[in-house]
N, CA, C, O and the ligand as a Tripos MOL2 file, in Angstrom:
@<TRIPOS>MOLECULE
protein
  289   287    73     0     0
PROTEIN
NO_CHARGES

@<TRIPOS>ATOM
      1 N         -86.7210   57.0500  -46.2010 N.3       1 MET1
      2 CA        -86.0740   55.7600  -46.4200 C.3       1 MET1
      3 C         -84.5900   55.8930  -46.1030 C.2       1 MET1
      4 O         -83.9300   56.8340  -46.5440 O.2       1 MET1
      5 N         -84.0860   54.9580  -45.3480 N.am      2 THR2
      6 CA        -82.6790   54.9770  -45.0140 C.3       2 THR2
      7 C         -81.9760   53.8250  -45.7120 C.2       2 THR2
      8 O         -82.5540   52.7610  -45.9370 O.2       2 THR2
      9 N         -80.7510   54.0570  -46.0380 N.am      3 THR3
     10 CA        -79.9290   53.0100  -46.6450 C.3       3 THR3
     11 C         -78.9090   52.5480  -45.6260 C.2       3 THR3
     12 O         -78.1460   53.3520  -45.0900 O.2       3 THR3
     13 N         -78.8960   51.2630  -45.3620 N.am      4 THR4
     14 CA        -77.9320   50.7100  -44.4110 C.3       4 THR4
     15 C         -76.8860   49.9240  -45.1850 C.2       4 THR4
     16 O         -77.2080   48.9910  -45.9200 O.2       4 THR4
     17 N         -75.6440   50.3100  -45.0100 N.am      5 LEU5
     18 CA        -74.5630   49.5630  -45.6360 C.3       5 LEU5
     19 C         -74.2570   48.3280  -44.8030 C.2       5 LEU5
     20 O         -74.1420   48.3950  -43.5790 O.2       5 LEU5
     21 N         -74.1290   47.2080  -45.4860 N.am      6 LEU6
     22 CA        -73.7460   45.9990  -44.7680 C.3       6 LEU6
     23 C         -72.2870   46.1250  -44.3360 C.2       6 LEU6
     24 O         -71.4530   46.6080  -45.1010 O.2       6 LEU6
     25 N         -71.9810   45.6980  -43.1310 N.am      7 PRO7
     26 CA        -70.5850   45.7640  -42.7120 C.3       7 PRO7
     27 C         -69.7390   44.7890  -43.5270 C.2       7 PRO7
     28 O         -70.1700   43.6730  -43.8200 O.2       7 PRO7
     29 N         -68.5610   45.2120  -43.8810 N.am      8 PHE8
     30 CA        -67.6690   44.3170  -44.6000 C.3       8 PHE8
     31 C         -67.1940   43.2270  -43.6610 C.2       8 PHE8
     32 O         -66.9110   43.4820  -42.4910 O.2       8 PHE8
     33 N         -67.1090   42.0410  -44.1670 N.am      9 ARG9
     34 CA        -66.5330   40.9510  -43.3780 C.3       9 ARG9
     35 C         -65.3270   40.4380  -44.1290 C.2       9 ARG9
     36 O         -65.2340   40.5510  -45.3520 O.2       9 ARG9
     37 N         -64.4130   39.8780  -43.3790 N.am     10 SER10
     38 CA        -63.2370   39.3430  -44.0370 C.3      10 SER10
     39 C         -63.6080   38.0430  -44.7400 C.2      10 SER10
     40 O         -64.5710   37.3720  -44.3680 O.2      10 SER10
     41 N         -62.8350   37.7030  -45.7520 N.am     11 LEU11
     42 CA        -63.0780   36.4740  -46.4900 C.3      11 LEU11
     43 C         -62.5900   35.2920  -45.6590 C.2      11 LEU11
     44 O         -61.5510   35.3760  -45.0040 O.2      11 LEU11
     45 N         -63.3250   34.2150  -45.6850 N.am     12 VAL12
     46 CA        -62.9420   33.0100  -44.9460 C.3      12 VAL12
     47 C         -62.7570   31.8580  -45.9230 C.2      12 VAL12
     48 O         -63.0390   31.9840  -47.1150 O.2      12 VAL12
     49 N         -62.2840   30.7450  -45.4030 N.am     13 VAL13
     50 CA        -61.9380   29.6140  -46.2660 C.3      13 VAL13
     51 C         -63.1600   29.0930  -47.0350 C.2      13 VAL13
     52 O         -63.0060   28.4790  -48.0910 O.2      13 VAL13
     53 N         -64.3530   29.3290  -46.5210 N.am     14 GLN14
     54 CA        -65.5690   28.8810  -47.2120 C.3      14 GLN14
     55 C         -65.9170   29.7710  -48.4030 C.2      14 GLN14
     56 O         -66.7480   29.3950  -49.2300 O.2      14 GLN14
     57 N         -65.2950   30.9470  -48.5020 N.am     15 ASP15
     58 CA        -65.5360   31.8280  -49.6470 C.3      15 ASP15
     59 C         -64.7520   31.3020  -50.8350 C.2      15 ASP15
     60 O         -63.5460   31.0770  -50.7450 O.2      15 ASP15
     61 N         -65.4390   31.1090  -51.9410 N.am     16 ARG16
     62 CA        -64.8330   30.4460  -53.0930 C.3      16 ARG16
     63 C         -64.8610   31.3360  -54.3300 C.2      16 ARG16
     64 O         -65.7820   32.1300  -54.5200 O.2      16 ARG16
     65 N         -63.8350   31.1900  -55.1660 N.am     17 CYS17
     66 CA        -63.7600   31.9120  -56.4300 C.3      17 CYS17
     67 C         -64.9700   31.5600  -57.3000 C.2      17 CYS17
     68 O         -65.3020   30.3870  -57.4700 O.2      17 CYS17
     69 N         -65.6240   32.5890  -57.8470 N.am     18 ASP18
     70 CA        -66.7810   32.3540  -58.7070 C.3      18 ASP18
     71 C         -66.3800   31.7630  -60.0590 C.2      18 ASP18
     72 O         -67.2350   31.3050  -60.8170 O.2      18 ASP18
     73 N         -65.1110   31.7730  -60.3520 N.am     19 ARG19
     74 CA        -64.6240   31.2950  -61.6540 C.3      19 ARG19
     75 C         -64.1400   29.8490  -61.5720 C.2      19 ARG19
     76 O         -64.4600   29.0420  -62.4450 O.2      19 ARG19
     77 N         -63.3690   29.5110  -60.5310 N.am     20 CYS20
     78 CA        -62.7360   28.1780  -60.4920 C.3      20 CYS20
     79 C         -62.9730   27.4220  -59.1980 C.2      20 CYS20
     80 O         -62.6430   26.2380  -59.1240 O.2      20 CYS20
     81 N         -63.5290   28.0530  -58.1800 N.am     21 GLY21
     82 CA        -63.8310   27.3310  -56.9500 C.3      21 GLY21
     83 C         -62.7010   27.2970  -55.9370 C.2      21 GLY21
     84 O         -62.8580   26.7100  -54.8660 O.2      21 GLY21
     85 N         -61.5630   27.9130  -56.2460 N.am     22 ALA22
     86 CA        -60.4750   27.9840  -55.2710 C.3      22 ALA22
     87 C         -60.8370   28.9870  -54.1650 C.2      22 ALA22
     88 O         -61.8060   29.7370  -54.2860 O.2      22 ALA22
     89 N         -60.0510   28.9860  -53.1020 N.am     23 GLN23
     90 CA        -60.3500   29.9130  -52.0060 C.3      23 GLN23
     91 C         -60.2650   31.3520  -52.4920 C.2      23 GLN23
     92 O         -59.3290   31.7280  -53.1970 O.2      23 GLN23
     93 N         -61.2490   32.1470  -52.1090 N.am     24 ALA24
     94 CA        -61.3420   33.5220  -52.5990 C.3      24 ALA24
     95 C         -60.4690   34.4610  -51.7890 C.2      24 ALA24
     96 O         -60.4340   34.3940  -50.5610 O.2      24 ALA24
     97 N         -59.7670   35.3370  -52.4900 N.am     25 TYR25
     98 CA        -58.9630   36.3820  -51.8510 C.3      25 TYR25
     99 C         -59.3020   37.7670  -52.3780 C.2      25 TYR25
    100 O         -58.7830   38.7640  -51.8760 O.2      25 TYR25
    101 N         -60.1660   37.8420  -53.3850 N.am     26 PHE26
    102 CA        -60.6120   39.1290  -53.9110 C.3      26 PHE26
    103 C         -62.1260   39.1920  -53.8110 C.2      26 PHE26
    104 O         -62.8160   38.2170  -54.1080 O.2      26 PHE26
    105 N         -62.6410   40.3460  -53.3930 N.am     27 ARG27
    106 CA        -64.0880   40.5740  -53.4360 C.3      27 ARG27
    107 C         -64.3070   41.8320  -54.2570 C.2      27 ARG27
    108 O         -63.7710   42.8950  -53.9450 O.2      27 ARG27
    109 N         -65.1030   41.6980  -55.3110 N.am     28 ALA28
    110 CA        -65.4770   42.8480  -56.1300 C.3      28 ALA28
    111 C         -66.9290   43.1750  -55.8340 C.2      28 ALA28
    112 O         -67.8130   42.3380  -56.0150 O.2      28 ALA28
    113 N         -67.1690   44.3870  -55.3800 N.am     29 VAL29
    114 CA        -68.5260   44.8300  -55.0780 C.3      29 VAL29
    115 C         -69.0470   45.5730  -56.3010 C.2      29 VAL29
    116 O         -68.5360   46.6320  -56.6690 O.2      29 VAL29
    117 N         -70.0730   44.9990  -56.9240 N.am     30 LEU30
    118 CA        -70.6710   45.5870  -58.1130 C.3      30 LEU30
    119 C         -72.0760   46.0620  -57.7690 C.2      30 LEU30
    120 O         -72.6270   45.6960  -56.7310 O.2      30 LEU30
    121 N         -72.6470   46.8730  -58.6410 N.am     31 ILE31
    122 CA        -74.0170   47.3370  -58.4400 C.3      31 ILE31
    123 C         -74.9610   46.1410  -58.3130 C.2      31 ILE31
    124 O         -75.8900   46.1610  -57.5040 O.2      31 ILE31
    125 N         -74.7220   45.1010  -59.1110 N.am     32 ALA32
    126 CA        -75.6120   43.9360  -59.1420 C.3      32 ALA32
    127 C         -75.3410   42.9520  -58.0160 C.2      32 ALA32
    128 O         -76.1410   42.0410  -57.8020 O.2      32 ALA32
    129 N         -74.2340   43.1050  -57.2850 N.am     33 GLY33
    130 CA        -73.9020   42.1610  -56.2250 C.3      33 GLY33
    131 C         -72.4050   41.9700  -56.1340 C.2      33 GLY33
    132 O         -71.6290   42.6410  -56.8140 O.2      33 GLY33
    133 N         -72.0150   41.0390  -55.2780 N.am     34 ASP34
    134 CA        -70.5880   40.7970  -55.0640 C.3      34 ASP34
    135 C         -70.0960   39.6300  -55.9110 C.2      34 ASP34
    136 O         -70.8370   38.6860  -56.1860 O.2      34 ASP34
    137 N         -68.8450   39.7110  -56.3130 N.am     35 LEU35
    138 CA        -68.1730   38.5960  -56.9570 C.3      35 LEU35
    139 C         -66.9340   38.2690  -56.1410 C.2      35 LEU35
    140 O         -66.2550   39.1650  -55.6390 O.2      35 LEU35
    141 N         -66.6480   36.9910  -56.0140 N.am     36 LEU36
    142 CA        -65.4520   36.5610  -55.2990 C.3      36 LEU36
    143 C         -64.5070   35.8930  -56.2800 C.2      36 LEU36
    144 O         -64.9300   35.1510  -57.1670 O.2      36 LEU36
    145 N         -63.2250   36.1660  -56.1110 N.am     37 PHE37
    146 CA        -62.2260   35.5550  -56.9780 C.3      37 PHE37
    147 C         -61.0320   35.0870  -56.1660 C.2      37 PHE37
    148 O         -60.7040   35.6760  -55.1370 O.2      37 PHE37
    149 N         -60.3930   34.0430  -56.6240 N.am     38 CYS38
    150 CA        -59.1260   33.6140  -56.0420 C.3      38 CYS38
    151 C         -58.0530   34.6370  -56.4310 C.2      38 CYS38
    152 O         -58.3150   35.5380  -57.2290 O.2      38 CYS38
    153 N         -56.8540   34.4990  -55.8720 N.am     39 ALA39
    154 CA        -55.7900   35.4560  -56.1630 C.3      39 ALA39
    155 C         -55.4670   35.4680  -57.6650 C.2      39 ALA39
    156 O         -55.2420   36.5280  -58.2490 O.2      39 ALA39
    157 N         -55.4480   34.2780  -58.2800 N.am     40 HIS40
    158 CA        -55.1280   34.1830  -59.7000 C.3      40 HIS40
    159 C         -56.1570   34.9430  -60.5450 C.2      40 HIS40
    160 O         -55.7940   35.8010  -61.3500 O.2      40 HIS40
    161 N         -57.4290   34.6250  -60.3570 N.am     41 HIS41
    162 CA        -58.4500   35.2770  -61.1740 C.3      41 HIS41
    163 C         -58.6740   36.7260  -60.7560 C.2      41 HIS41
    164 O         -59.0390   37.5600  -61.5840 O.2      41 HIS41
    165 N         -58.4600   37.0300  -59.4890 N.am     42 GLY42
    166 CA        -58.5760   38.4200  -59.0450 C.3      42 GLY42
    167 C         -57.5930   39.3100  -59.7730 C.2      42 GLY42
    168 O         -57.9250   40.4140  -60.2030 O.2      42 GLY42
    169 N         -56.3570   38.8020  -59.9040 N.am     43 ARG43
    170 CA        -55.3510   39.5850  -60.6410 C.3      43 ARG43
    171 C         -55.6730   39.6210  -62.1320 C.2      43 ARG43
    172 O         -55.4920   40.6360  -62.8040 O.2      43 ARG43
    173 N         -56.1590   38.4770  -62.6320 N.am     44 GLU44
    174 CA        -56.4680   38.4080  -64.0650 C.3      44 GLU44
    175 C         -57.5490   39.4310  -64.4440 C.2      44 GLU44
    176 O         -57.4780   40.0450  -65.5080 O.2      44 GLU44
    177 N         -58.5480   39.6120  -63.5720 N.am     45 TYR45
    178 CA        -59.6660   40.4910  -63.8840 C.3      45 TYR45
    179 C         -59.5480   41.8650  -63.2380 C.2      45 TYR45
    180 O         -60.4620   42.6780  -63.3710 O.2      45 TYR45
    181 N         -58.4600   42.1470  -62.5490 N.am     46 SER46
    182 CA        -58.3990   43.3820  -61.7610 C.3      46 SER46
    183 C         -58.5430   44.6320  -62.6360 C.2      46 SER46
    184 O         -59.1690   45.6050  -62.2170 O.2      46 SER46
    185 N         -57.9760   44.6160  -63.8350 N.am     47 ALA47
    186 CA        -58.0950   45.7910  -64.7000 C.3      47 ALA47
    187 C         -59.5490   46.0190  -65.0970 C.2      47 ALA47
    188 O         -60.0400   47.1480  -65.0660 O.2      47 ALA47
    189 N         -60.2390   44.9320  -65.4710 N.am     48 LYS48
    190 CA        -61.6530   45.0260  -65.8600 C.3      48 LYS48
    191 C         -62.5110   45.4140  -64.6580 C.2      48 LYS48
    192 O         -63.4200   46.2360  -64.7670 O.2      48 LYS48
    193 N         -62.2070   44.8070  -63.5100 N.am     49 LEU49
    194 CA        -63.0100   45.0910  -62.3170 C.3      49 LEU49
    195 C         -62.8400   46.5360  -61.8620 C.2      49 LEU49
    196 O         -63.7870   47.1480  -61.3680 O.2      49 LEU49
    197 N         -61.6510   47.0770  -62.0230 N.am     50 SER50
    198 CA        -61.4370   48.4480  -61.5750 C.3      50 SER50
    199 C         -62.2790   49.4340  -62.3890 C.2      50 SER50
    200 O         -62.5450   50.5470  -61.9370 O.2      50 SER50
    201 N         -62.6990   49.0220  -63.5950 N.am     51 GLU51
    202 CA        -63.5650   49.8750  -64.4130 C.3      51 GLU51
    203 C         -65.0260   49.7620  -64.0020 C.2      51 GLU51
    204 O         -65.7770   50.7340  -64.0850 O.2      51 GLU51
    205 N         -65.4320   48.5610  -63.5530 N.am     52 THR52
    206 CA        -66.8590   48.3050  -63.3550 C.3      52 THR52
    207 C         -67.2690   48.1780  -61.9010 C.2      52 THR52
    208 O         -68.4210   48.4490  -61.5610 O.2      52 THR52
    209 N         -66.3480   47.7710  -61.0330 N.am     53 ALA53
    210 CA        -66.7320   47.5100  -59.6490 C.3      53 ALA53
    211 C         -66.7830   48.7940  -58.8360 C.2      53 ALA53
    212 O         -66.0340   49.7380  -59.0880 O.2      53 ALA53
    213 N         -67.6790   48.8120  -57.8550 N.am     54 VAL54
    214 CA        -67.7510   49.9230  -56.9120 C.3      54 VAL54
    215 C         -66.5240   49.8920  -55.9990 C.2      54 VAL54
    216 O         -65.9710   50.9240  -55.6210 O.2      54 VAL54
    217 N         -66.1280   48.6770  -55.6640 N.am     55 LEU55
    218 CA        -65.0220   48.4820  -54.7210 C.3      55 LEU55
    219 C         -64.3920   47.1250  -55.0060 C.2      55 LEU55
    220 O         -65.1020   46.1540  -55.2650 O.2      55 LEU55
    221 N         -63.0860   47.0520  -54.9610 N.am     56 VAL56
    222 CA        -62.3910   45.7760  -55.0680 C.3      56 VAL56
    223 C         -61.5290   45.6140  -53.8220 C.2      56 VAL56
    224 O         -60.6530   46.4350  -53.5490 O.2      56 VAL56
    225 N         -61.7810   44.5680  -53.0850 N.am     57 GLU57
    226 CA        -60.9820   44.2800  -51.8960 C.3      57 GLU57
    227 C         -59.9750   43.1990  -52.2480 C.2      57 GLU57
    228 O         -60.3430   42.1560  -52.7880 O.2      57 GLU57
    229 N         -58.7210   43.4400  -51.9490 N.am     58 ASP58
    230 CA        -57.6500   42.4810  -52.2110 C.3      58 ASP58
    231 C         -57.1560   41.9360  -50.8790 C.2      58 ASP58
    232 O         -56.5040   42.6390  -50.1060 O.2      58 ASP58
    233 N         -57.4760   40.6770  -50.6270 N.am     59 HIS59
    234 CA        -57.0330   40.0250  -49.3870 C.3      59 HIS59
    235 C         -55.8850   39.0640  -49.6590 C.2      59 HIS59
    236 O         -55.5700   38.2250  -48.8150 O.2      59 HIS59
    237 N         -55.2560   39.1740  -50.8220 N.am     60 SER60
    238 CA        -54.2500   38.1900  -51.2010 C.3      60 SER60
    239 C         -53.0040   38.2690  -50.3250 C.2      60 SER60
    240 O         -52.2070   37.3320  -50.3090 O.2      60 SER60
    241 N         -52.8210   39.3720  -49.5960 N.am     61 ALA61
    242 CA        -51.6700   39.4610  -48.6880 C.3      61 ALA61
    243 C         -51.7740   38.4380  -47.5650 C.2      61 ALA61
    244 O         -50.7750   38.1330  -46.9130 O.2      61 ALA61
    245 N         -52.9720   37.9040  -47.3320 N.am     62 ALA62
    246 CA        -53.1720   36.9270  -46.2640 C.3      62 ALA62
    247 C         -52.7850   35.5120  -46.6790 C.2      62 ALA62
    248 O         -52.7790   34.6050  -45.8470 O.2      62 ALA62
    249 N         -52.4620   35.3140  -47.9540 N.am     63 ILE63
    250 CA        -52.2050   33.9570  -48.4440 C.3      63 ILE63
    251 C         -51.0840   33.2910  -47.6740 C.2      63 ILE63
    252 O         -51.2010   32.1240  -47.3020 O.2      63 ILE63
    253 N         -50.0170   33.9950  -47.4320 N.am     64 ASN64
    254 CA        -48.8800   33.4030  -46.7230 C.3      64 ASN64
    255 C         -48.8890   33.6900  -45.2310 C.2      64 ASN64
    256 O         -47.9150   33.4120  -44.5310 O.2      64 ASN64
    257 N         -49.9940   34.2460  -44.7490 N.am     65 GLY65
    258 CA        -50.1150   34.5220  -43.3310 C.3      65 GLY65
    259 C         -50.5730   33.2970  -42.5630 C.2      65 GLY65
    260 O         -50.7470   32.2210  -43.1350 O.2      65 GLY65
    261 N         -50.7640   33.4660  -41.2730 N.am     66 LYS66
    262 CA        -51.2470   32.3790  -40.4530 C.3      66 LYS66
    263 C         -52.7000   32.0820  -40.8150 C.2      66 LYS66
    264 O         -53.4580   33.0030  -41.1220 O.2      66 LYS66
    265 N         -53.0950   30.8190  -40.7840 N.am     67 PRO67
    266 CA        -54.4960   30.5000  -41.0410 C.3      67 PRO67
    267 C         -55.3800   31.1610  -39.9850 C.2      67 PRO67
    268 O         -55.0270   31.2260  -38.8080 O.2      67 PRO67
    269 N         -56.5230   31.6420  -40.4270 N.am     68 SER68
    270 CA        -57.4390   32.2430  -39.4760 C.3      68 SER68
    271 C         -58.1070   31.1430  -38.6590 C.2      68 SER68
    272 O         -58.1800   29.9990  -39.1080 O.2      68 SER68
    273 N         -58.6020   31.4770  -37.4530 N.am     69 PRO69
    274 CA        -59.3120   30.4500  -36.6640 C.3      69 PRO69
    275 C         -60.4810   29.8440  -37.4350 C.2      69 PRO69
    276 O         -60.8680   28.7040  -37.1780 O.2      69 PRO69
    277 N         -61.0480   30.6000  -38.3810 N.am     70 ALA70
    278 CA        -62.1760   30.0960  -39.1580 C.3      70 ALA70
    279 C         -61.7620   28.9850  -40.1180 C.2      70 ALA70
    280 O         -62.6220   28.2970  -40.6680 O.2      70 ALA70
    281 N         -60.4600   28.7990  -40.3280 N.am     71 ALA71
    282 CA        -59.9960   27.7950  -41.2750 C.3      71 ALA71
    283 C         -60.0630   26.3870  -40.6990 C.2      71 ALA71
    284 O         -59.8840   25.4120  -41.4290 O.2      71 ALA71
    285 N         -60.3160   26.2690  -39.4130 N.am     72 TYR72
    286 CA        -60.3320   24.9330  -38.7990 C.3      72 TYR72
    287 C         -61.7120   24.3210  -38.7710 C.2      72 TYR72
    288 O         -61.8810   23.2020  -38.2860 O.2      72 TYR72
    289 ZN        -60.2090   31.3890  -59.5320 Zn       73 ZN73
@<TRIPOS>BOND
     1     1     2 1
     2     2     3 1
     3     3     4 2
     4     3     5 am
     5     5     6 1
     6     6     7 1
     7     7     8 2
     8     7     9 am
     9     9    10 1
    10    10    11 1
    11    11    12 2
    12    11    13 am
    13    13    14 1
    14    14    15 1
    15    15    16 2
    16    15    17 am
    17    17    18 1
    18    18    19 1
    19    19    20 2
    20    19    21 am
    21    21    22 1
    22    22    23 1
    23    23    24 2
    24    23    25 am
    25    25    26 1
    26    26    27 1
    27    27    28 2
    28    27    29 am
    29    29    30 1
    30    30    31 1
    31    31    32 2
    32    31    33 am
    33    33    34 1
    34    34    35 1
    35    35    36 2
    36    35    37 am
    37    37    38 1
    38    38    39 1
    39    39    40 2
    40    39    41 am
    41    41    42 1
    42    42    43 1
    43    43    44 2
    44    43    45 am
    45    45    46 1
    46    46    47 1
    47    47    48 2
    48    47    49 am
    49    49    50 1
    50    50    51 1
    51    51    52 2
    52    51    53 am
    53    53    54 1
    54    54    55 1
    55    55    56 2
    56    55    57 am
    57    57    58 1
    58    58    59 1
    59    59    60 2
    60    59    61 am
    61    61    62 1
    62    62    63 1
    63    63    64 2
    64    63    65 am
    65    65    66 1
    66    66    67 1
    67    67    68 2
    68    67    69 am
    69    69    70 1
    70    70    71 1
    71    71    72 2
    72    71    73 am
    73    73    74 1
    74    74    75 1
    75    75    76 2
    76    75    77 am
    77    77    78 1
    78    78    79 1
    79    79    80 2
    80    79    81 am
    81    81    82 1
    82    82    83 1
    83    83    84 2
    84    83    85 am
    85    85    86 1
    86    86    87 1
    87    87    88 2
    88    87    89 am
    89    89    90 1
    90    90    91 1
    91    91    92 2
    92    91    93 am
    93    93    94 1
    94    94    95 1
    95    95    96 2
    96    95    97 am
    97    97    98 1
    98    98    99 1
    99    99   100 2
   100    99   101 am
   101   101   102 1
   102   102   103 1
   103   103   104 2
   104   103   105 am
   105   105   106 1
   106   106   107 1
   107   107   108 2
   108   107   109 am
   109   109   110 1
   110   110   111 1
   111   111   112 2
   112   111   113 am
   113   113   114 1
   114   114   115 1
   115   115   116 2
   116   115   117 am
   117   117   118 1
   118   118   119 1
   119   119   120 2
   120   119   121 am
   121   121   122 1
   122   122   123 1
   123   123   124 2
   124   123   125 am
   125   125   126 1
   126   126   127 1
   127   127   128 2
   128   127   129 am
   129   129   130 1
   130   130   131 1
   131   131   132 2
   132   131   133 am
   133   133   134 1
   134   134   135 1
   135   135   136 2
   136   135   137 am
   137   137   138 1
   138   138   139 1
   139   139   140 2
   140   139   141 am
   141   141   142 1
   142   142   143 1
   143   143   144 2
   144   143   145 am
   145   145   146 1
   146   146   147 1
   147   147   148 2
   148   147   149 am
   149   149   150 1
   150   150   151 1
   151   151   152 2
   152   151   153 am
   153   153   154 1
   154   154   155 1
   155   155   156 2
   156   155   157 am
   157   157   158 1
   158   158   159 1
   159   159   160 2
   160   159   161 am
   161   161   162 1
   162   162   163 1
   163   163   164 2
   164   163   165 am
   165   165   166 1
   166   166   167 1
   167   167   168 2
   168   167   169 am
   169   169   170 1
   170   170   171 1
   171   171   172 2
   172   171   173 am
   173   173   174 1
   174   174   175 1
   175   175   176 2
   176   175   177 am
   177   177   178 1
   178   178   179 1
   179   179   180 2
   180   179   181 am
   181   181   182 1
   182   182   183 1
   183   183   184 2
   184   183   185 am
   185   185   186 1
   186   186   187 1
   187   187   188 2
   188   187   189 am
   189   189   190 1
   190   190   191 1
   191   191   192 2
   192   191   193 am
   193   193   194 1
   194   194   195 1
   195   195   196 2
   196   195   197 am
   197   197   198 1
   198   198   199 1
   199   199   200 2
   200   199   201 am
   201   201   202 1
   202   202   203 1
   203   203   204 2
   204   203   205 am
   205   205   206 1
   206   206   207 1
   207   207   208 2
   208   207   209 am
   209   209   210 1
   210   210   211 1
   211   211   212 2
   212   211   213 am
   213   213   214 1
   214   214   215 1
   215   215   216 2
   216   215   217 am
   217   217   218 1
   218   218   219 1
   219   219   220 2
   220   219   221 am
   221   221   222 1
   222   222   223 1
   223   223   224 2
   224   223   225 am
   225   225   226 1
   226   226   227 1
   227   227   228 2
   228   227   229 am
   229   229   230 1
   230   230   231 1
   231   231   232 2
   232   231   233 am
   233   233   234 1
   234   234   235 1
   235   235   236 2
   236   235   237 am
   237   237   238 1
   238   238   239 1
   239   239   240 2
   240   239   241 am
   241   241   242 1
   242   242   243 1
   243   243   244 2
   244   243   245 am
   245   245   246 1
   246   246   247 1
   247   247   248 2
   248   247   249 am
   249   249   250 1
   250   250   251 1
   251   251   252 2
   252   251   253 am
   253   253   254 1
   254   254   255 1
   255   255   256 2
   256   255   257 am
   257   257   258 1
   258   258   259 1
   259   259   260 2
   260   259   261 am
   261   261   262 1
   262   262   263 1
   263   263   264 2
   264   263   265 am
   265   265   266 1
   266   266   267 1
   267   267   268 2
   268   267   269 am
   269   269   270 1
   270   270   271 1
   271   271   272 2
   272   271   273 am
   273   273   274 1
   274   274   275 1
   275   275   276 2
   276   275   277 am
   277   277   278 1
   278   278   279 1
   279   279   280 2
   280   279   281 am
   281   281   282 1
   282   282   283 1
   283   283   284 2
   284   283   285 am
   285   285   286 1
   286   286   287 1
   287   287   288 2
@<TRIPOS>SUBSTRUCTURE
     1 MET1         2 RESIDUE 1 A MET
     2 THR2         6 RESIDUE 1 A THR
     3 THR3        10 RESIDUE 1 A THR
     4 THR4        14 RESIDUE 1 A THR
     5 LEU5        18 RESIDUE 1 A LEU
     6 LEU6        22 RESIDUE 1 A LEU
     7 PRO7        26 RESIDUE 1 A PRO
     8 PHE8        30 RESIDUE 1 A PHE
     9 ARG9        34 RESIDUE 1 A ARG
    10 SER10       38 RESIDUE 1 A SER
    11 LEU11       42 RESIDUE 1 A LEU
    12 VAL12       46 RESIDUE 1 A VAL
    13 VAL13       50 RESIDUE 1 A VAL
    14 GLN14       54 RESIDUE 1 A GLN
    15 ASP15       58 RESIDUE 1 A ASP
    16 ARG16       62 RESIDUE 1 A ARG
    17 CYS17       66 RESIDUE 1 A CYS
    18 ASP18       70 RESIDUE 1 A ASP
    19 ARG19       74 RESIDUE 1 A ARG
    20 CYS20       78 RESIDUE 1 A CYS
    21 GLY21       82 RESIDUE 1 A GLY
    22 ALA22       86 RESIDUE 1 A ALA
    23 GLN23       90 RESIDUE 1 A GLN
    24 ALA24       94 RESIDUE 1 A ALA
    25 TYR25       98 RESIDUE 1 A TYR
    26 PHE26      102 RESIDUE 1 A PHE
    27 ARG27      106 RESIDUE 1 A ARG
    28 ALA28      110 RESIDUE 1 A ALA
    29 VAL29      114 RESIDUE 1 A VAL
    30 LEU30      118 RESIDUE 1 A LEU
    31 ILE31      122 RESIDUE 1 A ILE
    32 ALA32      126 RESIDUE 1 A ALA
    33 GLY33      130 RESIDUE 1 A GLY
    34 ASP34      134 RESIDUE 1 A ASP
    35 LEU35      138 RESIDUE 1 A LEU
    36 LEU36      142 RESIDUE 1 A LEU
    37 PHE37      146 RESIDUE 1 A PHE
    38 CYS38      150 RESIDUE 1 A CYS
    39 ALA39      154 RESIDUE 1 A ALA
    40 HIS40      158 RESIDUE 1 A HIS
    41 HIS41      162 RESIDUE 1 A HIS
    42 GLY42      166 RESIDUE 1 A GLY
    43 ARG43      170 RESIDUE 1 A ARG
    44 GLU44      174 RESIDUE 1 A GLU
    45 TYR45      178 RESIDUE 1 A TYR
    46 SER46      182 RESIDUE 1 A SER
    47 ALA47      186 RESIDUE 1 A ALA
    48 LYS48      190 RESIDUE 1 A LYS
    49 LEU49      194 RESIDUE 1 A LEU
    50 SER50      198 RESIDUE 1 A SER
    51 GLU51      202 RESIDUE 1 A GLU
    52 THR52      206 RESIDUE 1 A THR
    53 ALA53      210 RESIDUE 1 A ALA
    54 VAL54      214 RESIDUE 1 A VAL
    55 LEU55      218 RESIDUE 1 A LEU
    56 VAL56      222 RESIDUE 1 A VAL
    57 GLU57      226 RESIDUE 1 A GLU
    58 ASP58      230 RESIDUE 1 A ASP
    59 HIS59      234 RESIDUE 1 A HIS
    60 SER60      238 RESIDUE 1 A SER
    61 ALA61      242 RESIDUE 1 A ALA
    62 ALA62      246 RESIDUE 1 A ALA
    63 ILE63      250 RESIDUE 1 A ILE
    64 ASN64      254 RESIDUE 1 A ASN
    65 GLY65      258 RESIDUE 1 A GLY
    66 LYS66      262 RESIDUE 1 A LYS
    67 PRO67      266 RESIDUE 1 A PRO
    68 SER68      270 RESIDUE 1 A SER
    69 PRO69      274 RESIDUE 1 A PRO
    70 ALA70      278 RESIDUE 1 A ALA
    71 ALA71      282 RESIDUE 1 A ALA
    72 TYR72      286 RESIDUE 1 A TYR
    73 ZN73       289 GROUP 0 **** ****
């Protein structure tokens, strides 16, 4: 049996915070699945997530960047 890791994809405007529905900038990869959070909730839960998540991706540096082509 082989295990294939899914390739990471960048977050797009359609990705929404699981807590409030704002655009997601954090992805927490947990054993049970992924959670998406906006910058506000990502920071709020980052301490807790760092204990439980396999991986936490912080895309919040993109907030003030140029909109991605996917945003149109
Ligand atoms: Zn949120």
